[in-house]
C-alpha positions in Angstrom: 0.0 0.0 0.0 1.3 3.4 -0.9 1.2 6.1 1.7 0.0 9.6 0.7 1.4 12.8 2.1 0.3 16.4 1.8 2.8 19.3 1.8 1.6 22.8 2.8 3.7 25.7 1.7 3.2 29.4 1.1 4.4 32.3 -1.0 4.2 36.0 -0.2 4.4 38.7 -2.9 4.6 42.3 -1.9 4.4 45.1 -4.6 5.6 48.4 -3.2 4.0 51.4 -4.9 6.4 54.2 -3.9 5.2 57.8 -3.7 7.6 58.7 -6.5 5.8 56.3 -8.9 8.4 53.5 -8.6 7.1 49.9 -8.3 9.2 47.3 -6.5 8.3 43.6 -6.1 9.4 41.3 -3.4 8.7 37.5 -3.2 9.4 35.2 -0.4 8.5 31.8 1.0 6.8 31.3 4.4 6.3 28.8 7.1 2.9 27.3 7.8 3.0 27.1 11.6 1.7 24.3 13.7 -1.4 26.2 14.7 -2.0 26.9 11.0 -2.0 23.2 10.2 -4.5 22.6 13.0 -6.6 25.5 11.6 -6.6 24.0 8.1 -7.7 20.6 9.5 -10.5 22.3 11.4 -11.9 23.9 8.2 -12.8 20.3 7.1 -15.0 19.7 10.1 -18.5 20.6 11.2 -17.0 23.1 13.7 -14.4 25.0 11.7 -12.4 27.9 13.1 -13.0 31.4 11.8 -11.7 32.2 8.3 -8.4 33.9 7.8 -9.2 37.7 7.8 -6.1 39.7 8.4 -2.4 40.2 7.5 0.0 41.6 10.1 3.3 43.2 9.5 6.2 43.9 11.8 9.9 44.5 12.3 11.0 41.2 13.9 13.9 39.3 12.5 13.8 35.9 14.3 13.6 33.0 11.9 10.0 31.6 11.8 9.4 28.5 13.9 6.5 26.0 13.9 5.6 27.1 17.4 5.0 30.8 16.4 1.6 32.1 17.2 2.3 35.9 16.9 4.7 38.1 15.1 7.8 39.1 17.0 7.2 42.8 16.8 3.9 43.7 15.1 3.6 47.2 13.7 0.3 47.0 11.8 -2.6 44.7 10.8 -5.0 45.1 7.9 -8.2 43.3 6.8 -8.0 41.0 3.8 -9.4 42.5 0.6 -10.2 39.0 -0.7 -9.9 35.3 0.1 -10.3 33.0 -2.8 -9.1 29.6 -4.0 -7.9 28.1 -7.3 -7.5 24.3 -7.3 -5.2 23.6 -4.4 -4.1 27.2 -3.8 -5.7 29.5 -1.2 -5.2 33.2 -2.2 -5.3 36.0 0.3 -4.9 39.6 -0.8 -4.6 42.9 1.1 -3.5 46.5 0.8 -1.1 48.1 3.3 -2.2 51.7 2.8 -0.4 55.0 3.3 0.5 55.5 7.0 0.1 51.9 8.0 3.2 50.0 9.2 5.4 52.9 8.2 9.1 52.3 8.8 11.0 49.0 8.4 9.1 45.9 7.7 10.8 42.5 8.0 8.1 40.0 9.0 4.5 39.2 8.1 1.8 36.9 9.4 -1.6 35.6 8.2 -4.2 35.5 11.0 -8.0 35.1 11.5 -8.7 38.1 13.8 -8.2 41.9 14.1 -6.3 41.3 17.4 -4.5 38.1 18.5 -6.3 35.2 16.6 -4.9 32.0 15.1 -1.8 32.4 12.9 -1.7 30.3 9.7 1.7 31.4 8.4 4.7 33.6 9.2 7.7 34.8 7.2 10.7 37.0 7.7 12.6 38.8 5.0 15.2 41.3 4.2 14.0 44.7 5.6 11.8 46.8 3.4 11.4 50.5 4.2 7.8 51.7 3.9 7.6 55.5 3.7 4.4 57.2 5.0 3.0 57.7 1.4 3.8 54.2 0.1 1.1 51.7 -0.6 1.9 48.0 -0.6 -0.3 45.4 -2.4 0.1 41.9 -1.1 -0.8 38.5 -2.3 -0.3 35.5 0.0 -0.8 32.0 -1.4 -1.0 28.9 0.6 -0.4 25.8 -1.5 -1.8 22.4 -0.3 -0.3 19.4 -2.0 
């Protein structure tokens, strides 16, 4: 008998729309944390946890670990603009508007609440400076399989 296994991975894409008109794209992998895997399993039951609804950003630099349940140093959180799926990919989008998480951003998380909540995934990356007038558009994909 052949055993089946399911891999869960994620990809985060940030497009920085700078006040001077410049557009810069960043792409990075993420870690689906232990609570995130439990969350995904709950979505297939009769008592699922609340849908993912927010992206959080911060200035932490500690490498993500499966035990993470919060960002290291959260500086802002925004509501998802959309939550869709395409085959085995869950797609979360959001906009980090002017004045939100201004300064250096080096970590991000995907959560199901405006405060606290269950974290699905976390990533850290090389610091990105977000000026007060910059707008970031974000697409976070979770790939199952």
